[in-house]
DRENBA-652269 format. One line per 3 residues: number of its first residue (from 0); their letters; for each residue z, x, y of C-alpha. Coordinates in Angstrom, 1 decimal. Layout:
# residues N
NUM> A> Z,X,Y  ...
END
This chain:
# residues 399
0> MRL> 15.0,-69.2,-39.0  11.7,-68.4,-40.7  11.3,-68.4,-44.4
3> YEF> 9.1,-66.1,-46.4  5.9,-67.5,-47.8  7.2,-67.5,-51.4
6> EGK> 10.3,-69.4,-50.3  8.3,-72.0,-48.4  6.1,-72.5,-51.4
9> EIF> 9.2,-72.9,-53.6  10.2,-75.8,-51.3  6.7,-77.1,-51.5
12> KRH> 6.8,-77.2,-55.3  10.1,-79.1,-55.2  8.4,-81.8,-53.1
15> GIP> 5.3,-82.1,-55.3  2.9,-80.0,-53.2  0.6,-78.0,-55.5
18> VPE> 0.6,-74.2,-55.0  -1.2,-71.4,-56.9  0.4,-69.7,-59.9
21> SYL> 2.2,-66.5,-58.7  4.6,-63.6,-59.4  6.9,-62.1,-56.9
24> VKN> 7.0,-58.3,-57.2  8.9,-55.5,-55.4  7.5,-52.5,-57.1
27> ADD> 4.9,-51.5,-59.7  7.3,-51.9,-62.5  7.6,-55.7,-61.8
30> LAS> 3.9,-56.0,-62.7  4.6,-55.5,-66.4  5.3,-59.2,-66.8
33> VPD> 2.0,-60.2,-65.3  -0.6,-61.0,-68.1  -4.1,-59.5,-68.0
36> DFY> -5.8,-62.9,-67.8  -3.9,-63.6,-64.6  -6.4,-61.6,-62.6
39> PAM> -8.3,-61.6,-60.2  -5.4,-62.3,-57.8  -4.4,-61.9,-54.1
42> AKA> -1.6,-59.4,-53.3  0.2,-60.8,-50.2  2.8,-58.9,-48.2
45> QAL> 6.0,-61.0,-47.7  6.9,-60.2,-44.2  8.3,-62.5,-41.4
48> VGG> 5.2,-62.1,-39.2  1.8,-63.8,-38.7  -1.6,-62.2,-39.0
51> RGK> -0.9,-60.5,-42.3  -4.5,-60.6,-43.4  -5.9,-58.9,-40.3
54> AGG> -3.2,-56.3,-40.6  -4.1,-55.4,-44.1  -1.2,-57.2,-45.7
57> IVK> -3.3,-59.5,-47.9  -5.9,-57.9,-50.3  -7.8,-59.0,-53.4
60> VSD> -7.0,-57.2,-56.7  -9.1,-57.4,-59.8  -6.7,-56.0,-62.5
63> GAE> -3.3,-54.6,-63.1  -4.1,-51.1,-62.1  -5.5,-52.2,-58.7
66> AAR> -2.5,-54.5,-58.3  -0.2,-51.6,-58.8  -1.9,-49.5,-56.2
69> AVE> -1.9,-52.4,-53.7  1.8,-53.2,-54.2  2.7,-49.5,-53.7
72> RIM> 0.7,-49.3,-50.6  1.9,-52.6,-49.1  5.6,-51.9,-49.9
75> STR> 5.4,-48.5,-48.3  4.1,-49.7,-44.9  5.4,-51.7,-42.0
78> LRG> 3.2,-54.7,-41.2  2.7,-55.1,-37.5  6.1,-53.4,-37.0
81> YDV> 8.0,-55.4,-39.7  9.3,-54.4,-43.1  7.7,-55.9,-46.2
84> ASV> 10.3,-57.4,-48.4  8.2,-58.0,-51.4  4.6,-58.8,-52.5
87> LLE> 3.5,-62.2,-53.8  0.9,-61.8,-56.4  -1.0,-65.0,-56.4
90> KME> -3.8,-66.2,-58.8  -7.2,-66.4,-57.1  -8.3,-70.0,-56.3
93> SVV> -12.0,-70.8,-55.9  -12.2,-73.3,-53.0  -15.1,-74.9,-51.2
96> DEV> -13.3,-75.9,-48.1  -10.1,-75.1,-46.1  -8.1,-77.6,-44.0
99> YVA> -5.0,-77.4,-41.9  -1.9,-79.6,-42.1  1.4,-79.1,-40.3
102> VTI> 4.6,-80.9,-39.2  6.6,-79.9,-36.2  8.7,-81.2,-33.2
105> DRF> 6.9,-82.4,-30.1  9.4,-81.6,-27.5  7.5,-83.4,-24.8
108> EHK> 7.3,-86.7,-26.7  10.7,-86.2,-28.3  9.2,-87.1,-31.6
111> LVM> 8.1,-85.5,-34.8  4.4,-85.0,-35.3  2.1,-84.6,-38.2
114> IGS> -1.0,-82.5,-37.4  -4.2,-82.2,-39.4  -7.6,-80.5,-38.9
117> PMG> -10.7,-79.8,-40.9  -10.8,-76.4,-39.2  -8.3,-74.6,-41.4
120> GVD> -8.2,-70.9,-42.2  -8.2,-67.7,-40.1  -8.0,-68.0,-36.3
123> VET> -6.7,-71.6,-36.4  -4.9,-70.9,-33.1  -8.2,-70.1,-31.4
126> ASK> -9.9,-73.1,-33.0  -7.1,-75.4,-31.7  -7.7,-74.2,-28.1
129> EHP> -11.5,-74.3,-28.3  -11.8,-77.5,-30.2  -8.7,-79.6,-29.5
132> EAF> -10.5,-82.7,-30.5  -10.6,-81.5,-34.1  -6.8,-81.4,-34.3
135> HKI> -5.4,-84.9,-35.0  -1.8,-86.0,-34.6  0.4,-88.8,-35.7
138> WLD> 3.8,-89.1,-34.1  7.0,-90.5,-35.7  10.4,-91.2,-34.3
141> PEQ> 13.1,-88.9,-35.7  14.8,-91.7,-37.6  11.5,-93.2,-38.8
144> EVE> 10.5,-92.9,-42.5  7.0,-91.6,-43.2  4.7,-94.1,-45.0
147> PYM> 1.8,-93.3,-47.3  -0.7,-95.0,-45.0  0.2,-92.6,-42.2
150> GRE> -0.9,-89.6,-44.3  -4.1,-91.5,-45.2  -4.7,-92.3,-41.6
153> LAH> -4.4,-88.6,-40.7  -6.7,-87.6,-43.5  -9.2,-90.2,-42.4
156> RMG> -9.2,-88.8,-38.8  -9.9,-85.4,-40.3  -13.1,-86.8,-41.9
159> FTG> -12.0,-87.4,-45.5  -12.8,-90.6,-47.4  -12.0,-92.0,-50.8
162> KQM> -9.9,-90.0,-53.3  -10.0,-86.9,-51.0  -8.5,-89.0,-48.2
165> ASV> -5.7,-90.1,-50.5  -5.1,-86.6,-51.8  -5.0,-84.9,-48.3
168> GSI> -2.9,-87.8,-47.0  -0.4,-87.4,-49.9  0.1,-83.7,-49.1
171> AVK> 0.7,-84.6,-45.4  3.3,-87.1,-46.4  5.0,-84.7,-48.8
174> LYK> 5.0,-82.0,-46.2  6.7,-84.3,-43.7  9.4,-85.1,-46.3
177> AFK> 9.9,-81.4,-47.1  10.2,-80.8,-43.3  12.9,-83.5,-42.8
180> ASD> 14.8,-82.7,-46.0  15.0,-79.0,-44.9  15.9,-79.6,-41.2
183> GKL> 12.6,-78.0,-40.3  11.3,-76.8,-37.0  7.8,-76.0,-38.1
186> CEI> 6.2,-76.6,-41.5  2.6,-75.5,-41.8  0.0,-75.1,-44.6
189> NPI> -3.0,-73.1,-43.4  -5.0,-73.5,-45.3  -5.0,-76.2,-47.9
192> GVK> -7.7,-75.1,-50.3  -10.1,-77.8,-51.5  -11.4,-77.0,-54.9
195> EDG> -14.8,-77.9,-56.3  -13.3,-80.7,-58.4  -11.6,-82.1,-55.3
198> SLT> -8.1,-81.0,-56.1  -6.0,-79.3,-53.5  -3.6,-76.3,-53.3
201> ALD> -1.5,-74.8,-50.6  -2.8,-71.3,-50.1  -0.2,-70.3,-47.5
204> AVF> 3.2,-71.5,-46.2  4.8,-71.2,-42.8  8.3,-72.7,-42.8
207> NVD> 10.8,-72.5,-40.0  14.2,-74.2,-40.4  17.0,-74.9,-38.0
210> TDA> 19.6,-72.2,-38.5  22.4,-74.5,-37.1  21.8,-76.9,-40.0
213> FYR> 21.9,-74.2,-42.7  25.4,-75.3,-43.8  23.8,-78.6,-45.0
216> HPE> 21.6,-76.8,-47.5  23.3,-75.2,-50.5  20.0,-75.1,-52.2
219> FKE> 18.9,-72.4,-49.7  21.7,-70.1,-51.0  20.7,-70.9,-54.6
222> MGI> 17.2,-69.7,-53.7  18.6,-66.5,-52.2  17.9,-67.5,-48.6
225> ESG> 20.5,-66.1,-46.2  21.3,-67.5,-42.7  20.8,-65.5,-39.6
228> RHE> 17.3,-64.2,-39.9  15.3,-63.7,-36.7  12.8,-66.4,-35.9
231> EGE> 9.8,-64.1,-36.3  11.0,-61.1,-38.2  13.6,-58.4,-37.9
234> LTP> 15.3,-57.8,-34.6  13.8,-55.2,-32.3  16.1,-52.4,-31.2
237> NEA> 16.7,-54.1,-27.8  17.4,-57.4,-29.5  19.9,-55.8,-31.9
240> KAR> 21.7,-54.1,-29.0  21.8,-57.3,-27.1  23.2,-59.1,-30.1
243> DAG> 26.0,-56.5,-30.5  26.7,-56.8,-26.7  27.0,-60.6,-27.0
246> FPY> 24.1,-62.0,-25.0  20.8,-63.6,-26.0  17.7,-61.4,-25.6
249> VDL> 14.1,-61.7,-26.7  11.5,-58.9,-26.3  8.2,-59.9,-24.9
252> DGD> 5.0,-57.9,-24.3  4.9,-57.6,-20.5  6.1,-55.0,-18.0
255> IGT> 8.4,-57.0,-15.7  12.0,-56.9,-16.8  13.8,-60.2,-16.1
258> FPG> 17.5,-60.1,-15.2  18.3,-63.8,-14.5  21.5,-65.7,-14.4
261> GAG> 21.4,-68.4,-17.1  19.0,-69.5,-19.8  17.3,-72.2,-17.7
264> FGI> 16.3,-69.9,-14.9  15.5,-67.2,-17.5  12.8,-69.4,-18.9
267> ASI> 11.7,-70.5,-15.4  11.4,-66.8,-14.4  9.0,-66.1,-17.3
270> DLI> 6.9,-69.2,-16.2  6.9,-68.1,-12.6  5.8,-64.6,-13.5
273> HIY> 3.0,-65.9,-15.6  1.9,-68.4,-13.0  1.5,-65.6,-10.4
276> GGK> -0.4,-63.3,-12.8  2.3,-61.1,-14.2  3.8,-60.7,-17.7
279> AAN> 7.5,-60.7,-18.4  8.9,-58.0,-20.7  11.8,-60.1,-22.0
282> FMD> 14.0,-63.2,-21.9  17.8,-62.9,-21.6  20.7,-65.0,-20.7
285> SGG> 23.9,-63.7,-19.1  25.8,-66.9,-19.7  28.0,-68.9,-17.3
288> APS> 30.4,-66.3,-16.0  29.5,-62.9,-17.5  31.7,-59.9,-17.2
291> QEK> 30.5,-56.9,-15.2  30.4,-54.9,-18.5  27.9,-57.4,-19.9
294> LRA> 25.8,-57.4,-16.7  25.6,-53.6,-16.8  24.6,-53.7,-20.5
297> MLG> 21.8,-56.2,-19.6  20.5,-53.9,-16.8  20.8,-50.9,-19.1
300> LLL> 18.4,-52.4,-21.7  15.8,-53.0,-19.1  16.1,-49.6,-17.5
303> DDP> 15.9,-47.8,-20.9  12.9,-49.8,-21.9  9.8,-47.6,-21.3
306> KVK> 7.4,-50.7,-20.9  9.5,-52.1,-18.0  8.0,-51.0,-14.7
309> VIF> 10.1,-53.2,-12.4  13.2,-55.4,-12.7  13.0,-58.9,-11.3
312> GAR> 16.5,-60.4,-10.9  17.8,-63.7,-9.6  21.4,-64.9,-9.5
315> FGG> 22.4,-68.4,-8.6  26.1,-68.5,-8.1  27.5,-71.6,-9.7
318> ISR> 30.2,-71.0,-12.3  29.5,-67.3,-11.9  30.0,-65.5,-8.6
321> CDD> 27.5,-63.5,-6.7  30.0,-60.9,-5.7  30.7,-60.1,-9.4
324> WAT> 27.0,-59.8,-10.0  26.5,-57.6,-7.0  29.5,-55.4,-8.0
327> AVV> 28.0,-54.9,-11.5  24.6,-54.0,-10.0  26.0,-51.5,-7.6
330> QFI> 28.3,-49.9,-10.2  25.4,-49.6,-12.6  23.1,-48.0,-10.0
333> QEN> 25.9,-45.5,-8.9  26.6,-44.5,-12.5  23.0,-44.3,-13.8
336> HPK> 20.8,-43.4,-10.8  17.9,-45.5,-12.0  14.4,-44.6,-11.0
339> KPM> 12.8,-48.0,-11.6  12.5,-50.4,-8.6  14.4,-53.7,-8.6
342> VMR> 13.3,-56.8,-6.7  16.1,-59.5,-6.7  17.3,-62.6,-5.1
345> MTG> 20.9,-63.8,-4.7  22.2,-67.2,-3.6  25.2,-69.5,-4.2
348> NME> 28.8,-69.0,-4.9  30.3,-66.0,-3.0  26.9,-65.0,-1.7
351> AEG> 28.2,-63.6,1.6  30.7,-61.4,-0.3  28.0,-60.2,-2.7
354> RRI> 25.6,-59.4,0.2  28.4,-57.4,1.9  28.9,-55.3,-1.3
357> IEE> 25.2,-54.6,-1.6  24.8,-53.7,2.1  27.8,-51.4,2.1
360> AKA> 26.5,-49.5,-0.9  23.0,-49.2,0.6  24.5,-47.9,3.9
363> NEP> 26.7,-45.3,2.1  24.0,-44.1,-0.4  20.6,-45.0,1.1
366> ELF> 18.5,-42.7,-1.1  20.1,-44.1,-4.3  19.3,-47.7,-3.3
369> DKI> 15.9,-46.9,-1.8  14.0,-48.9,-4.5  16.5,-51.8,-4.6
372> TIY> 15.6,-55.0,-2.6  17.9,-58.1,-2.8  16.7,-61.1,-0.9
375> PYT> 18.9,-64.0,0.4  18.4,-67.7,-0.3  16.1,-68.0,2.8
378> TPI> 13.3,-66.1,0.9  11.5,-68.5,-1.5  11.8,-67.4,-5.1
381> EEV> 8.0,-67.5,-5.4  7.7,-64.7,-2.8  10.2,-62.6,-4.7
384> VQE> 8.3,-63.1,-7.9  5.0,-62.1,-6.3  6.6,-59.0,-4.9
387> AIA> 7.9,-58.0,-8.3  4.4,-58.4,-9.7  2.9,-56.3,-6.9
390> VAK> 5.5,-53.6,-7.5  4.8,-53.5,-11.2  1.1,-53.1,-10.5
393> AEG> 1.8,-50.2,-8.1  4.0,-48.6,-10.8  1.1,-48.6,-13.2
396> GEA> 1.8,-51.8,-15.1  -0.4,-54.5,-16.4  0.4,-57.0,-13.6
END
């Protein structure tokens, strides 16, 4: 669950991390409490999405009148498709350098990791890819307590010495403690502003916490933070429909709709599509033994989605049964007469029965099933993926 910037900075303050003076406003009337000597300031859209600056959601304002115009404009727009909840009016800080510090979970090492880089600021993601040597890491076991020397070591690797090394290291340690105390998944300051006098301030805050651990944090409710937010921002229409229908679903930016059986293969499907040069339109998980109604709802989302050019499906019958899956597919096609092609593979429990259901339907209504291809286990899944990508390209997609 992602927190707004102002919420993350409130947690920072509670852990001793310096942040700029600020006011949270939701309309021009809220600006009445802001003194004239507060300006110049930055008006920052509070939306659960990255890239706010490039999208026009962060602007400099020189006085109250300019701030009022900025707040009205920002609050009346959607930022990269997401609503703006409020505007954080933050006092301008004059800085001579910007650095990056974060704490997250390294799922490959099964450890927590502190990350620091002197290359903070805009486009840090690009910098991390082009200059990985500039991003330094210190790993800790989940039960391990962070020590001050670890923060200093990270700051030293970032190129700091003396008092600056101690100051940057102190913020890294405090950030780690805030991360653990809040059951964090990602805690990031990009950038930390280095002032001319050497002092530091957190100019931004990205804070993701574990929704499942929300019950352990009554302080979140006291801060007005509610459980159940989407990881990035508000749910897309497809994600909201899937939630209501009772299955996990995440919209992606590709054109190959994935209709897998199970979360593990759903993730693998996306990887396979990417490996062979395609782009998945979604992730979803049918669960162990989905009902035919749920399977038809899953197909319906993909067929109604205009960006989806082809549906790639795969069912491994384990707990679930291939004949139930085949029945749901056939019934959906007969009821909805879809125009989009489907390239699928079916194997496992009750496969022979499932194949019989498919073949009988194709024999009885060949034109209706003309664009539906379902392969047996003897066809490697890699070949099925590559065919789906080729079909998407033929249908005018990006693949």
